[in-house]
C-alpha positions as CSV (number, residue, x, y, z in Angstrom):
1,M,108.1,43.8,39.7
2,R,108.0,43.9,43.5
3,R,108.8,40.5,45.1
4,M,106.2,39.7,47.7
5,P,107.1,38.0,51.0
6,A,106.3,34.3,51.3
7,C,103.0,33.2,52.9
8,N,103.6,32.7,56.6
9,I,101.1,29.8,56.6
10,C,102.3,27.6,53.8
11,G,105.5,29.3,52.5
12,G,103.9,29.9,49.1
13,S,105.2,32.8,47.0
14,A,102.5,33.2,44.3
15,F,99.5,35.4,45.0
16,G,96.4,36.5,43.1
17,A,93.3,38.6,43.6
18,G,91.0,37.9,46.5
19,P,87.2,37.3,46.4
20,S,85.4,39.2,43.6
21,G,88.8,40.1,42.2
22,R,89.7,42.5,45.0
23,L,93.2,43.5,45.9
24,A,94.6,44.3,49.4
25,E,94.2,47.9,50.6
26,T,97.8,48.3,49.8
27,G,97.1,47.4,46.2
28,L,98.8,44.0,46.3
29,A,97.4,40.6,45.4
30,S,95.8,39.3,48.6
31,R,95.2,35.5,48.1
32,C,97.9,32.9,48.5
33,L,97.6,30.6,45.4
34,T,99.0,27.7,47.4
35,C,96.9,27.6,50.6
36,G,94.2,30.1,49.7
37,S,94.9,32.4,52.7
38,L,93.9,36.0,52.8
39,E,95.1,38.9,54.9
40,R,93.1,38.1,58.0
41,H,94.1,34.4,58.0
42,R,97.8,35.3,57.9
43,V,97.4,37.9,60.7
44,A,95.6,35.3,62.8
45,R,98.4,32.9,62.1
46,E,101.0,35.5,63.3
47,I,99.1,35.6,66.6
48,I,98.8,31.8,66.9
49,D,102.5,31.3,66.1
50,A,103.5,33.8,68.8
51,I,101.6,32.0,71.5
52,R,101.5,28.4,70.4
53,S,102.6,25.8,72.9
54,P,103.0,22.4,71.2
55,A,102.6,20.6,74.5
56,H,99.3,22.3,75.2
57,F,98.0,22.0,71.6
58,A,98.8,18.3,71.4
59,A,96.1,17.7,74.1
60,Y,93.6,20.3,72.8
61,R,90.4,19.8,70.8
62,L,89.9,22.2,67.9
63,M,86.7,23.5,66.4
64,R,86.6,25.6,63.2
65,F,83.4,27.3,62.0
66,S,84.9,28.0,58.5
67,P,87.5,26.2,56.4
68,D,90.0,29.1,56.7
69,P,93.6,27.9,56.6
70,I,94.7,29.5,59.9
71,V,96.0,26.5,61.9
72,D,97.3,23.0,61.1
73,E,94.9,20.4,62.3
74,S,97.7,18.0,63.0
75,W,98.7,20.2,66.0
76,F,95.7,19.1,67.9
77,A,94.4,15.9,69.6
78,S,91.1,16.2,67.6
79,S,89.7,18.5,65.0
80,E,86.2,19.3,63.8
81,L,85.0,21.6,61.0
82,S,81.5,23.0,60.7
83,I,80.4,24.8,57.5
84,Y,77.0,26.4,57.8
85,G,74.7,25.0,55.1
86,G,77.4,22.6,54.2
87,D,79.3,19.7,55.8
88,N,78.6,19.2,59.5
89,S,76.4,22.3,59.6
90,L,75.9,23.7,63.1
91,D,73.7,26.6,64.0
92,L,75.9,29.1,65.8
93,Q,72.9,30.4,67.7
94,A,72.2,26.9,69.2
95,I,75.4,24.8,68.9
96,D,74.6,21.2,69.2
97,R,77.6,20.4,71.4
98,P,78.1,20.1,75.2
99,D,79.5,22.7,77.4
100,F,83.3,23.0,77.3
101,A,83.6,20.8,74.3
102,Y,86.6,22.5,72.7
103,D,89.9,24.1,73.7
104,V,90.6,26.1,70.6
105,I,87.7,27.6,68.5
106,I,88.2,29.6,65.4
107,C,85.3,31.7,64.1
108,S,86.4,33.8,61.1
109,H,83.9,36.0,59.2
110,V,80.9,34.0,60.3
111,L,79.3,36.1,63.1
112,E,78.1,38.7,60.6
113,H,76.1,35.9,58.9
114,V,74.1,35.1,62.1
115,G,70.7,36.7,62.9
116,D,71.3,36.9,66.7
117,D,75.0,37.5,67.2
118,N,74.7,38.0,70.9
119,R,73.2,34.6,71.3
120,A,75.9,33.2,69.0
121,L,78.7,34.7,71.2
122,G,77.1,33.2,74.3
123,E,77.1,29.8,72.6
124,L,80.7,30.0,71.5
125,V,81.8,30.8,75.0
126,R,79.6,28.0,76.4
127,I,81.4,25.3,74.3
128,L,84.8,26.8,75.1
129,S,86.7,25.0,77.8
130,P,88.1,26.8,80.8
131,Q,91.7,26.2,79.6
132,G,91.1,27.3,76.0
133,F,90.7,30.3,73.7
134,L,88.5,31.5,70.9
135,I,89.9,33.3,67.8
136,L,87.2,35.7,66.6
137,I,87.5,37.6,63.3
138,V,84.8,39.9,61.9
139,P,85.0,42.5,59.1
140,R,85.0,46.3,59.3
141,V,86.1,46.6,63.0
142,L,88.8,49.0,61.9
143,T,87.0,50.8,59.0
144,G,83.4,50.9,60.2
145,T,82.2,53.7,62.5
146,M,79.2,52.1,64.4
147,T,77.7,48.7,63.9
148,E,74.8,48.8,61.5
149,D,72.4,46.0,61.7
150,W,69.8,45.7,58.9
151,G,68.1,42.6,60.3
152,F,68.3,40.3,57.3
153,P,70.9,38.5,55.2
154,D,71.3,41.1,52.5
155,P,72.4,39.4,49.2
156,A,73.9,42.7,48.1
157,K,76.3,42.6,51.1
158,N,77.5,39.0,51.0
159,F,74.4,37.9,52.9
160,H,75.6,39.7,56.0
161,Y,73.0,40.6,58.7
162,R,75.1,43.6,59.8
163,G,78.3,45.5,59.3
164,Y,80.4,45.9,62.4
165,G,82.3,49.0,63.4
166,R,84.7,50.4,65.9
167,D,82.1,49.8,68.7
168,F,82.7,46.1,68.4
169,D,85.0,46.0,71.4
170,A,82.3,47.5,73.6
171,R,79.7,45.1,72.2
172,L,81.9,42.2,73.2
173,V,82.5,43.5,76.7
174,N,78.8,44.2,77.3
175,T,77.8,40.8,75.9
176,L,80.5,38.7,77.6
177,P,81.3,40.5,80.9
178,N,83.1,37.5,82.5
179,I,85.5,36.7,79.7
180,H,89.1,37.9,79.1
181,I,89.1,39.7,75.8
182,V,92.3,40.6,74.0
183,A,92.5,42.5,70.7
184,A,95.5,43.0,68.4
185,A,95.8,44.9,65.2
186,L,98.8,43.6,63.1
187,P,100.0,44.0,59.5
188,D,99.6,41.1,57.2
189,P,103.1,39.9,56.6
190,V,102.4,39.6,52.8
191,T,100.5,42.7,51.9
192,G,101.0,45.0,54.9
193,D,97.2,45.4,55.4
194,I,96.3,45.9,59.1
195,K,93.7,43.5,60.5
196,R,92.3,43.4,64.0
197,I,91.8,40.0,65.6
198,H,90.0,39.3,68.9
199,V,91.0,36.5,71.3
200,L,88.5,35.5,73.9
201,T,89.5,33.2,76.8
202,K,88.5,32.0,80.3
203,S,92.1,31.3,81.1
204,A,94.5,33.8,82.7
205,F,97.4,31.7,81.2
206,W,96.4,32.4,77.6
207,R,95.5,36.0,78.4
208,D,98.9,36.6,79.9
209,R,100.7,34.7,77.1
210,L,99.0,36.9,74.5
211,L,100.0,40.1,76.3
212,A,103.6,38.9,76.7
213,N,104.2,37.6,73.2
214,V,102.1,39.8,70.9
215,S,103.4,43.4,71.1
216,A,100.1,44.9,69.7
217,A,97.9,42.9,72.0
218,R,95.7,44.9,74.4
219,R,93.1,43.9,77.0
220,I,89.7,45.4,76.3
221,D,87.8,43.8,79.2
222,N,89.0,46.1,81.9
């Protein structure tokens, strides 16, 4: 039996099937049985680990829009979690928080559940501080062709309003013309599956830190 690498988030070595019993594209078990992480979470953590500055993070305010185990809340000065329809539920299309409220925002597999994703992107950028960054993860950006929006939360498709595609980069640039946008496609250190993560920032510091420390990182905003 092939021995799988340890989870880069928690160090766990036991893995099982993901949601609905799915395996990774490489055929390996995708979910860490210790922390619950999936491929996209571990790839995002690879990026975070490559750029993390403990001194900066210790003063930063964190907001997560899903309970994904990507970062350690203890790294930050404060932490908030919003689960739509659950605890501390916030509408992504009209976030009830002031401008520049957070320095690090993580929005993982949430945008596809929102009716007006352009408005949601504007809201996420509004509450992002000038010195911070947003980790944005959506499905299908490597496997879909063009974004298909069916206009309602289809129960047959995990209640998604749309399926994104390889035009997602252009959609981000057109919707957020004044934001630095960096994308990186990296292999999950456990399964080898490639996942594409987007980082949005108003800060040249974080833009340049990403480009210098994440070999696969590329600007898409120019």
